[in-house]
Residue frames relative to the residue before (quaternion, step in Angstrom):
aa qw qx qy qz dx dy dz
M 1.0000 0.0000 0.0000 0.0000 0.00 0.00 0.00
K 0.0684 -0.8025 0.5927 -0.0115 3.50 -1.05 0.81
L 0.2496 -0.7692 0.5724 0.1355 3.59 -0.87 0.92
I 0.0780 0.7911 -0.5979 0.1029 3.55 -0.56 1.21
G 0.8591 -0.0351 -0.0019 0.5106 3.57 -0.72 1.10
G 0.6963 -0.4782 0.2765 0.4583 3.59 1.01 0.72
I 0.6536 0.4740 -0.3185 0.4967 3.58 1.23 0.01
L 0.3302 -0.7401 0.5582 0.1780 3.48 -0.83 1.03
I 0.0789 -0.8016 0.5926 0.0068 3.53 -0.63 1.14
L 0.1395 -0.7801 0.6074 0.0547 3.51 -0.77 1.06
F 0.2192 -0.7421 0.6180 0.1390 3.48 -0.99 0.84
I 0.0278 0.7934 -0.6011 0.0922 3.49 -0.36 1.31
S 0.0969 -0.8182 0.5655 0.0365 3.49 -0.77 0.96
L 0.1753 -0.7251 0.6566 0.1113 3.46 -1.17 0.75
N 0.1984 -0.7824 0.5818 0.1001 3.51 -0.74 1.04
A 0.0325 -0.7891 0.6133 -0.0130 3.55 -0.72 1.06
T 0.0968 -0.7802 0.6173 0.0293 3.50 -0.94 0.94
A 0.1837 -0.7859 0.5827 0.0952 3.57 -0.64 1.07
Q 0.1309 -0.7662 0.6253 0.0695 3.53 -0.96 0.90
T 0.3193 -0.7866 0.5015 0.1670 3.53 -0.56 1.14
D 0.5894 0.5987 -0.3785 0.3884 3.60 1.11 -0.54
T 0.8053 0.2594 -0.1290 0.5173 3.60 0.78 -1.01
G 0.4311 -0.7233 0.4462 0.3031 3.60 1.22 -0.22
T 0.5426 0.6102 -0.4127 0.4037 3.63 1.10 0.54
V 0.2208 -0.7406 0.6205 0.1334 3.50 -1.27 0.54
V 0.1688 -0.7722 0.6069 0.0826 3.57 -0.87 0.96
V 0.1152 -0.7893 0.6021 0.0337 3.56 -0.79 1.09
H 0.1681 -0.7577 0.6251 0.0829 3.55 -0.85 1.01
K 0.0657 -0.8283 0.5556 -0.0292 3.54 -0.38 1.30
D 0.4405 -0.6793 0.5261 0.2603 3.52 -0.92 0.95
P 0.4438 -0.7210 0.4571 0.2725 3.67 -0.68 1.00
R 0.5681 0.6038 -0.3874 0.4033 3.61 1.17 -0.34
I 0.5226 0.6379 -0.4198 0.3792 3.60 1.19 -0.37
E 0.6517 0.5100 -0.3176 0.4630 3.60 0.93 -0.85
L 0.6315 0.5216 -0.3332 0.4670 3.59 1.02 -0.71
L 0.6532 0.5092 -0.3086 0.4679 3.57 1.00 -0.82
V 0.6346 0.5213 -0.3305 0.4651 3.59 0.98 -0.78
K 0.6626 0.4967 -0.3063 0.4695 3.61 0.90 -0.89
K 0.6479 0.5140 -0.3163 0.4647 3.57 0.98 -0.84
Q 0.6511 0.5082 -0.3194 0.4646 3.62 0.98 -0.78
I 0.6137 0.5357 -0.3445 0.4666 3.59 1.06 -0.69
E 0.6517 0.5079 -0.3108 0.4699 3.60 0.97 -0.84
I 0.6475 0.5146 -0.3156 0.4652 3.58 0.97 -0.86
N 0.6549 0.5088 -0.3117 0.4638 3.60 0.92 -0.87
E 0.6344 0.5283 -0.3249 0.4615 3.59 0.98 -0.82
F 0.6881 0.4886 -0.2832 0.4556 3.58 0.87 -0.93
T 0.7291 0.4565 -0.2583 0.4396 3.59 0.82 -0.95
T 0.7307 0.4045 -0.2525 0.4886 3.62 1.09 -0.48
R 0.3923 0.7477 -0.4631 0.2692 3.60 1.25 -0.01
N 0.6940 0.4765 -0.2902 0.4551 3.62 0.83 -0.91
A 0.6259 0.5381 -0.3470 0.4453 3.58 1.02 -0.68
R 0.6796 0.4781 -0.2921 0.4735 3.59 1.07 -0.64
R 0.6336 0.5373 -0.3349 0.4446 3.60 1.20 -0.20
S 0.7484 0.2988 -0.2067 0.5549 3.59 1.20 -0.08
A 0.0028 -0.7845 0.6189 -0.0386 3.51 -1.19 0.66
P 0.5567 -0.5720 0.4500 0.4006 3.59 -1.15 0.32
G 0.1741 0.7840 -0.5765 0.1509 3.54 -0.95 0.86
F 0.5388 -0.6127 0.4787 0.3243 3.54 -1.20 -0.62
R 0.0691 -0.7419 0.6642 0.0608 3.50 -1.33 0.56
I 0.3961 -0.6775 0.5560 0.2739 3.53 -1.28 0.29
Q 0.2440 -0.7519 0.5950 0.1456 3.56 -0.73 1.09
V 0.2356 -0.8108 0.5286 0.0871 3.53 -0.55 1.25
V 0.8150 0.0208 0.0558 0.5764 3.57 0.82 -1.02
S 0.0243 0.7299 -0.6830 -0.0133 3.51 -1.22 0.68
T 0.2245 0.7885 -0.5198 0.2402 3.55 -0.14 1.33
N 0.3956 -0.6870 0.5418 0.2793 3.56 -1.25 0.34
D 0.5504 0.5738 -0.3921 0.4626 3.58 1.33 0.18
R 0.3772 -0.7646 0.4845 0.1960 3.57 -0.37 1.28
N 0.6586 0.5204 -0.3111 0.4458 3.59 0.92 -0.89
K 0.6356 0.5243 -0.3290 0.4613 3.57 1.00 -0.79
A 0.6466 0.5200 -0.3172 0.4593 3.60 1.00 -0.80
F 0.6875 0.4694 -0.2873 0.4738 3.60 0.91 -0.87
T 0.6136 0.5287 -0.3476 0.4725 3.60 1.09 -0.64
A 0.6467 0.5140 -0.3133 0.4684 3.58 0.99 -0.83
K 0.6349 0.5246 -0.3269 0.4635 3.58 1.01 -0.79
S 0.6463 0.5118 -0.3154 0.4700 3.60 0.97 -0.82
T 0.6431 0.5211 -0.3204 0.4606 3.58 0.97 -0.82
I 0.6399 0.5160 -0.3242 0.4681 3.58 0.96 -0.84
Y 0.6682 0.5002 -0.3089 0.4560 3.60 0.87 -0.89
Q 0.6697 0.4958 -0.3004 0.4642 3.58 1.01 -0.75
Q 0.7679 0.3909 -0.1995 0.4666 3.58 0.83 -0.97
F 0.7933 0.1555 -0.0593 0.5857 3.58 1.12 -0.70
P 0.0581 -0.8522 0.5192 0.0299 3.63 0.48 1.13
E 0.6205 0.5616 -0.3456 0.4244 3.61 1.17 -0.41
L 0.6502 0.4958 -0.3149 0.4819 3.61 1.24 -0.31
K 0.3356 -0.7157 0.5745 0.2125 3.54 -1.03 0.81
A 0.2565 -0.7813 0.5568 0.1172 3.57 -0.89 0.98
Y 0.1325 -0.7730 0.6188 0.0444 3.55 -1.06 0.86
L 0.0844 -0.7899 0.6073 0.0142 3.56 -0.54 1.19
L 0.0526 -0.8122 0.5802 -0.0315 3.54 -0.56 1.23
Y 0.2089 -0.7455 0.6147 0.1506 3.54 -1.14 0.62
Q 0.0574 0.7481 -0.6563 0.0796 3.52 -0.65 1.21
S 0.4526 -0.7537 0.4020 0.2560 3.50 -0.09 1.39
P 0.6328 -0.2748 -0.7232 0.0334 1.65 -1.58 1.93
F 0.5776 0.6368 -0.3505 0.3715 3.62 1.23 0.22
Y 0.2882 -0.6706 0.6534 0.2007 3.49 -1.35 0.57
K 0.0808 -0.7988 0.5960 0.0162 3.57 -0.79 1.01
L 0.1502 -0.7764 0.6096 0.0553 3.53 -0.85 1.05
K 0.0011 -0.7758 0.6292 -0.0476 3.53 -0.69 1.20
V 0.1285 -0.8000 0.5835 0.0548 3.56 -1.06 0.73
G 0.7886 0.3820 -0.2697 0.3994 3.50 -1.32 0.53
N 0.1621 -0.7177 0.6668 0.1184 3.48 -1.43 0.32
F 0.0906 0.8271 -0.5402 0.1260 3.55 0.08 1.32
L 0.3507 -0.7323 0.5455 0.2078 3.57 -0.81 0.99
K 0.7773 0.2441 -0.1251 0.5661 3.59 1.07 -0.76
R 0.5623 -0.6130 0.4448 0.3319 3.53 -1.09 0.77
E 0.6070 0.5796 -0.3489 0.4171 3.59 1.05 -0.73
D 0.6284 0.5297 -0.3319 0.4631 3.59 1.04 -0.73
A 0.6614 0.4982 -0.3018 0.4725 3.58 1.00 -0.81
E 0.6292 0.5574 -0.3376 0.4236 3.58 1.02 -0.77
E 0.5910 0.5740 -0.3656 0.4331 3.59 1.11 -0.62
Y 0.7093 0.4306 -0.2526 0.4977 3.59 0.99 -0.83
L 0.5503 0.6535 -0.3920 0.3412 3.58 1.11 -0.65
T 0.6874 0.4779 -0.3004 0.4571 3.61 0.82 -0.89
A 0.6509 0.5090 -0.3211 0.4628 3.59 1.03 -0.74
I 0.6631 0.4985 -0.3072 0.4664 3.60 0.97 -0.81
K 0.6243 0.5559 -0.3413 0.4298 3.60 1.06 -0.70
Q 0.5496 0.5957 -0.4069 0.4213 3.61 1.19 -0.28
Y 0.7313 0.3926 -0.2186 0.5131 3.58 1.14 -0.68
F 0.7678 0.1693 -0.0842 0.6122 3.57 1.20 -0.60
P 0.1819 -0.8615 0.4619 0.1066 3.60 0.21 1.23
T 0.7901 0.2525 -0.1527 0.5373 3.64 1.07 -0.50
G 0.8265 0.3015 -0.1984 0.4320 3.53 -1.26 0.49
V 0.5422 0.5917 -0.4196 0.4240 3.60 1.15 0.45
Y 0.2131 0.7785 -0.5686 0.1586 3.57 -0.75 1.04
I 0.5447 -0.6134 0.4732 0.3212 3.53 -1.32 0.36
V 0.0669 -0.7967 0.6007 0.0087 3.56 -0.95 0.95
R 0.4763 -0.6196 0.5340 0.3225 3.54 -1.23 0.52
D 0.1083 0.7848 -0.6000 0.1113 3.55 -1.01 0.86
V 0.4814 -0.5886 0.5369 0.3654 3.54 -1.30 0.13
I 0.1466 -0.8313 0.5353 0.0304 3.54 -0.54 1.21
E 0.5044 -0.6175 0.5090 0.3243 3.53 -1.32 0.30
V 0.0219 -0.7755 0.6309 0.0102 3.56 -0.99 0.86
N 0.4468 -0.6627 0.5233 0.2956 3.55 -1.17 0.53
P 0.3854 -0.7293 0.5070 0.2500 3.60 -0.66 1.03
E 0.4277 -0.6802 0.5297 0.2717 3.54 -1.03 0.78
K 0.2656 -0.7648 0.5692 0.1434 3.53 -0.91 0.93
N 0.0342 -0.8345 0.5493 -0.0271 3.54 0.26 1.31
T 0.8001 0.0562 0.0024 0.5972 3.54 0.97 -0.87
E 0.1812 -0.7585 0.6134 0.1246 3.51 -1.16 0.58
L 0.5066 -0.6450 0.4816 0.3088 3.53 -1.13 0.70
E 0.3665 -0.7280 0.5340 0.2250 3.54 -1.01 0.74
């Protein structure tokens, strides 16, 4: 192994010998190759985990205000009335923005929109956002 410019370069050789008399090929494979392949699979799983936890989708923006107390009161109301929705309170100077839900489809968000408007009659609308999704665990590494 040799470290050049921050990149680890492995020189792995496969020796193949062709025999024309019997028509067979013998391959001598270094057993460390399988270890490297397994290690690369683990690295890929770890580095792409966060990308699989988020996706483009929709949220409902409930409040956009510069009054901190109003934003926290709205968050409490959402938790009390809609405990199944996750609330996200963001501060983008000078506004506090309260967004709720993780909806893959706009239609799913629209179902909650009418119910939320009963508690917040103005300024409630659906926005595009990067949402949290639960990754499916189809396969696990051994």
